[in-house]
N, C-alpha and C positions, 0 to 999 in steps of 0.2 A: 230802204230803212225797214220796211215791213219784214223782209226776208232776214235781215240782220237781227231784228228783235225776236222774231218767231223761231228761226232756225238756230242761230248762234247765241241767242239770249244776251245780246249786247245793246246798250243804249249809247247813242252817239254823244249826247249832252251838249253839243255846241253847233246846232244847226243855224247857219247864217248864209247869206248870199255868197260870202267868200269861201264857203266850204262845199259849194255845189259846182261841179264842172259838167258842161254839156259837151258830149263827144259823139259825133255821128247821130244826132237826134236823141240820144239817151242821156239822162242825168245820173251823175255819180257823186256820192258823198265822199269827201276827202277830209284829211286832217282829223284822224281818229285818236289823237293823243289824250283827249279828255274823256274818252269813252269808258264805260264801266260794265262789267258783267252784271246781269240782272239779279243773280242769286246772292251777290254780296250785300249784306245788310248794312245799313247806315250810309252816310255820305262818303264819297271817294276822297273829298277834301273838306276841310273845316269851313270854308266859304265857297260860295258859288262862283264858278268861273264861266267864261263864255262871252259871247257878244250880247251885251245887255239889250240892244235894240230888238233882238229877236228872242229873248228869253220869255218864258211864260209869265203872266202877271202874278201867278201864285208864288213862283220862285223869287220874284223881285220883292213881293210884299212880305214873304216869310224867309228870313235870312237862313234859318237852319232846317228848312224843309228838305226832304229827300227827293231827288229828281226821279220822275217816273216817266213812263211812255207817254202819258197825257201831256207832259211838259214838252217833249220832243214833238208831238203832233201839233201843239199850239205854235211852236217855233216854225214848223213847216208851213203852217197857214200864213205866218208873218212873212216868211220868205217869198211865198207866191204873191201875196198882196203887195209887198214892196216892189217886186219885179214887175208886176202888172202896172202899178202906178208910175214906176220909173220910166218905163218904155212906152207908155200910152201917150199918143199925141194929144196936146191940150189945145 
């Protein structure tokens, strides 16, 4: 995600557990159909799309907010948290 944002200037915009694949010990982001070039001003769509369980709190509270890298980073945190809690023995 960092390389994509810094080198290609693209935001994924739909980080969720269903969009991360682990292959030979490395994680890969898949399902880039909702991604957006960073230099495009304004929202890609009129409403937010994505997996709401992993969306940033700001995007959920502000319907017309523009998706930023901070939102993707918050979604990444939720993916890690969900995975840790899902597979932790209780």
